[in-house]
Residue frames as a rotation matrix with the C-alpha (Angstrom) as fourth column:
UNK 1
-0.282 -0.817 0.504 -20.77
0.956 -0.196 0.216 -81.55
-0.078 0.543 0.836 15.81
UNK 2
-0.144 0.112 -0.983 -20.46
0.287 -0.946 -0.150 -77.79
-0.947 -0.304 0.104 15.77
UNK 3
-0.113 -0.014 -0.993 -19.64
-0.837 -0.537 0.103 -76.79
-0.535 0.844 0.049 12.21
UNK 4
0.095 0.207 0.974 -20.86
0.204 0.953 -0.223 -79.23
-0.974 0.220 0.048 9.51
UNK 5
-0.246 -0.174 -0.953 -20.07
-0.888 -0.355 0.294 -79.77
-0.389 0.919 -0.067 5.87
UNK 6
0.602 0.551 0.578 -21.83
-0.246 0.817 -0.522 -82.35
-0.760 0.172 0.627 3.70
UNK 7
-0.313 -0.761 -0.568 -19.54
-0.896 0.039 0.442 -84.50
-0.314 0.647 -0.695 1.50
UNK 8
0.799 0.550 -0.242 -20.09
-0.601 0.737 -0.309 -87.55
0.008 0.393 0.920 -0.76
UNK 9
0.621 -0.579 0.528 -17.93
0.299 0.798 0.524 -90.66
-0.725 -0.167 0.668 -1.15
UNK 10
0.639 -0.354 0.683 -16.70
0.714 -0.059 -0.698 -89.17
0.287 0.934 0.214 -4.41
UNK 11
0.790 -0.343 0.508 -15.33
-0.396 -0.918 -0.004 -86.16
0.468 -0.198 -0.861 -2.53
UNK 12
0.624 -0.548 0.557 -13.21
-0.494 0.276 0.825 -88.53
-0.606 -0.789 -0.099 -0.39
UNK 13
0.706 -0.366 0.607 -11.76
0.573 0.799 -0.185 -90.29
-0.417 0.478 0.773 -3.41
UNK 14
0.633 -0.461 0.622 -9.87
0.333 -0.563 -0.756 -87.18
0.699 0.686 -0.202 -4.49
UNK 15
-0.060 -0.759 -0.649 -6.67
0.998 -0.052 -0.031 -86.05
-0.010 -0.650 0.760 -2.88
UNK 16
0.428 0.159 -0.890 -6.01
0.373 -0.928 0.013 -82.33
-0.823 -0.337 -0.456 -1.99
UNK 17
-0.601 -0.676 -0.428 -4.08
-0.196 -0.394 0.898 -82.17
-0.775 0.623 0.104 -5.23
UNK 18
0.222 0.865 -0.450 -7.27
-0.769 -0.128 -0.626 -83.10
-0.599 0.485 0.637 -7.06
UNK 19
-0.445 -0.294 -0.846 -6.05
-0.725 0.673 0.147 -86.55
0.526 0.678 -0.512 -8.14
UNK 20
0.695 0.706 -0.138 -7.87
-0.547 0.643 0.535 -89.81
0.467 -0.297 0.833 -7.40
UNK 21
-0.199 -0.852 0.484 -5.91
-0.972 0.109 -0.207 -91.59
0.123 -0.511 -0.850 -4.65
UNK 22
-0.767 -0.035 0.640 -7.84
-0.210 0.957 -0.200 -94.92
-0.606 -0.288 -0.742 -4.68
UNK 23
-0.525 0.648 -0.552 -10.21
-0.613 0.162 0.773 -96.97
0.590 0.744 0.312 -6.77
UNK 24
-0.612 0.207 -0.763 -11.02
0.441 0.890 -0.112 -99.22
0.657 -0.405 -0.636 -3.80
UNK 25
-0.020 0.714 0.700 -14.24
-0.412 -0.644 0.645 -97.98
0.911 -0.276 0.307 -2.20
UNK 26
0.749 0.275 -0.603 -14.03
0.338 0.624 0.704 -100.52
0.570 -0.731 0.374 0.60
UNK 27
-0.208 -0.882 -0.423 -10.61
0.934 -0.051 -0.354 -99.26
0.291 -0.468 0.834 1.64
UNK 28
-0.631 0.086 0.771 -11.97
-0.026 -0.996 0.090 -95.71
0.775 0.037 0.631 1.54
UNK 29
0.420 0.865 0.274 -14.95
-0.336 -0.132 0.932 -96.62
0.843 -0.484 0.236 3.78
UNK 30
0.521 -0.292 -0.802 -12.72
0.743 0.619 0.257 -98.56
0.422 -0.729 0.539 6.16
UNK 31
-0.622 -0.779 0.085 -10.48
0.664 -0.581 -0.471 -95.49
0.416 -0.236 0.878 6.54
UNK 32
-0.439 0.531 0.725 -13.50
-0.325 -0.846 0.423 -93.17
0.838 -0.050 0.544 7.00
UNK 33
0.518 0.679 -0.520 -14.96
0.194 0.499 0.845 -95.54
0.833 -0.539 0.127 9.54
UNK 34
-0.258 -0.706 -0.660 -11.95
0.901 0.071 -0.429 -94.79
0.349 -0.705 0.617 11.82
UNK 35
-0.926 -0.148 0.346 -13.13
0.065 -0.969 -0.239 -91.14
0.371 -0.199 0.907 12.03
UNK 36
-0.181 0.979 0.091 -16.71
-0.179 -0.124 0.976 -92.16
0.967 0.160 0.197 12.93
UNK 37
-0.265 0.124 -0.956 -16.22
0.831 0.533 -0.161 -92.96
0.490 -0.837 -0.244 16.60
UNK 38
0.696 0.704 0.142 -17.98
0.529 -0.636 0.562 -90.71
0.486 -0.316 -0.815 19.03
UNK 39
0.428 -0.643 -0.635 -14.71
0.660 -0.258 0.706 -89.77
-0.618 -0.721 0.314 20.89
UNK 40
-0.658 -0.717 0.229 -13.36
0.669 -0.418 0.614 -88.13
-0.345 0.558 0.755 17.71
UNK 41
0.312 0.893 -0.325 -16.68
0.442 -0.440 -0.782 -86.70
-0.841 0.100 -0.532 16.36
UNK 42
-0.632 -0.624 -0.460 -15.05
-0.135 -0.496 0.858 -86.18
-0.763 0.604 0.229 12.97
UNK 43
-0.746 0.334 -0.576 -17.53
-0.611 -0.002 0.791 -87.79
0.264 0.942 0.206 10.53
UNK 44
-0.046 0.838 0.543 -20.99
-0.722 0.348 -0.598 -89.26
-0.691 -0.419 0.589 10.58
UNK 45
-0.401 -0.055 0.914 -22.01
0.354 0.911 0.210 -92.47
-0.845 0.408 -0.347 8.82
UNK 46
-0.983 0.060 -0.176 -22.99
-0.186 -0.371 0.910 -92.20
-0.010 0.927 0.375 5.11
UNK 47
-0.275 0.957 0.094 -26.65
-0.212 0.035 -0.977 -91.80
-0.938 -0.288 0.193 4.37
UNK 48
-0.729 0.096 0.678 -28.17
0.622 0.506 0.598 -93.60
-0.285 0.857 -0.428 1.36
UNK 49
0.292 0.955 0.052 -31.21
0.920 -0.266 -0.288 -91.37
-0.261 0.132 -0.956 1.48
UNK 50
0.736 -0.117 -0.667 -28.99
-0.078 -0.993 0.088 -88.24
-0.672 -0.013 -0.740 1.13
UNK 51
0.921 -0.267 -0.283 -27.22
-0.292 0.007 -0.956 -89.40
0.257 0.964 -0.071 -2.00
UNK 52
0.581 -0.716 -0.386 -24.45
0.727 0.670 -0.149 -91.32
0.366 -0.194 0.910 -0.22
UNK 53
0.135 -0.558 0.818 -23.34
-0.119 -0.829 -0.546 -88.28
0.984 -0.024 -0.179 1.68
UNK 54
0.156 -0.153 -0.976 -21.98
0.945 0.312 0.103 -87.71
0.288 -0.938 0.193 5.17
UNK 55
0.899 0.069 0.433 -21.29
-0.059 -0.959 0.276 -84.80
0.434 -0.274 -0.858 7.47
UNK 56
0.037 -0.929 -0.367 -17.77
0.825 0.236 -0.513 -83.88
0.563 -0.284 0.776 8.44
UNK 57
0.614 0.088 -0.785 -16.88
0.677 -0.571 0.465 -81.62
-0.407 -0.817 -0.410 11.37
UNK 58
0.728 -0.281 0.625 -15.65
0.314 -0.673 -0.670 -78.25
0.609 0.684 -0.402 10.05
UNK 59
0.852 -0.448 0.269 -13.52
-0.482 -0.473 0.738 -77.83
-0.203 -0.758 -0.619 13.18
UNK 60
0.541 -0.669 0.509 -11.09
0.543 0.740 0.396 -80.26
-0.643 0.062 0.764 11.61
UNK 61
0.523 -0.417 -0.743 -8.16
-0.535 -0.839 0.094 -78.34
-0.663 0.349 -0.663 10.14
UNK 62
0.955 -0.232 0.186 -6.66
0.296 0.685 -0.666 -79.73
0.027 0.691 0.722 6.93
UNK 63
0.476 -0.863 -0.171 -2.91
-0.471 -0.414 0.779 -79.86
-0.743 -0.290 -0.603 6.84
UNK 64
0.694 -0.408 -0.593 -0.07
-0.498 0.323 -0.805 -80.95
0.520 0.854 0.021 4.61
UNK 65
0.815 -0.539 -0.212 2.63
0.576 0.717 0.393 -83.49
-0.060 -0.442 0.895 5.36
UNK 66
0.586 -0.690 -0.425 5.96
-0.319 -0.678 0.662 -81.92
-0.745 -0.252 -0.618 6.21
UNK 67
-0.331 -0.691 0.643 7.35
0.331 0.553 0.765 -84.14
-0.884 0.466 0.046 3.40
UNK 68
0.509 0.599 0.618 5.12
0.805 -0.076 -0.589 -82.49
-0.306 0.797 -0.521 0.83
UNK 69
-0.455 -0.787 0.417 6.97
0.880 -0.469 0.075 -80.01
0.136 0.401 0.906 -1.34
UNK 70
-0.052 0.572 0.818 4.20
0.265 -0.782 0.564 -77.52
0.963 0.246 -0.111 -0.82
UNK 71
0.429 0.278 -0.859 4.49
0.861 0.162 0.482 -77.72
0.273 -0.947 -0.169 2.96
UNK 72
-0.551 -0.691 -0.467 6.98
0.818 -0.558 -0.139 -74.80
-0.165 -0.459 0.873 3.56
UNK 73
-0.855 0.319 0.410 4.71
-0.070 -0.853 0.517 -72.25
0.515 0.413 0.751 1.78
UNK 74
0.160 0.956 -0.245 1.63
0.224 0.206 0.953 -73.69
0.961 -0.207 -0.181 3.49
UNK 75
0.105 -0.189 -0.976 3.30
0.980 0.187 0.069 -73.58
0.170 -0.964 0.205 6.90
UNK 76
-0.881 -0.473 -0.025 4.34
0.472 -0.874 -0.115 -69.92
0.033 -0.114 0.993 6.43
UNK 77
-0.574 0.748 0.334 0.74
-0.216 -0.531 0.819 -69.09
0.790 0.398 0.466 5.64
UNK 78
0.421 0.888 -0.183 -0.86
-0.163 0.273 0.948 -71.08
0.892 -0.370 0.260 8.52
UNK 79
-0.350 -0.632 -0.692 1.73
0.525 0.479 -0.703 -71.40
0.776 -0.609 0.164 11.30
UNK 80
-0.793 0.127 0.595 0.13
-0.479 -0.734 -0.481 -68.62
0.376 -0.667 0.643 13.41
UNK 81
0.258 0.962 -0.093 -3.01
-0.724 0.256 0.640 -70.81
0.639 -0.098 0.763 13.64
UNK 82
0.560 -0.103 -0.822 -0.96
0.291 0.954 0.078 -73.64
0.776 -0.283 0.564 15.15
UNK 83
-0.467 -0.846 -0.258 1.35
0.592 -0.082 -0.801 -71.59
0.656 -0.527 0.539 17.36
UNK 84
-0.139 0.514 0.846 -1.34
-0.429 -0.801 0.417 -69.45
0.893 -0.305 0.332 18.97
UNK 85
0.749 0.392 0.534 -1.65
-0.613 0.103 0.783 -69.76
0.252 -0.914 0.317 22.75
């Protein structure tokens, strides 16, 4: 992974709107497991010795759903990043 950012399970339980989106830790871990394959290189397994934390690739760009009411303003601010080249 090029850029790295350490996150805990608690960080993943919160949505980008800072609301808890699940109480089901198993569902969360199942979802995160999908990003752990070497072809994607998005997230490393959680480490018990490092306070249940993981490393996420900082090259992953967070986005909003086009159905989100905040999307139009977000898109105006970020569309150049997506339309470049």
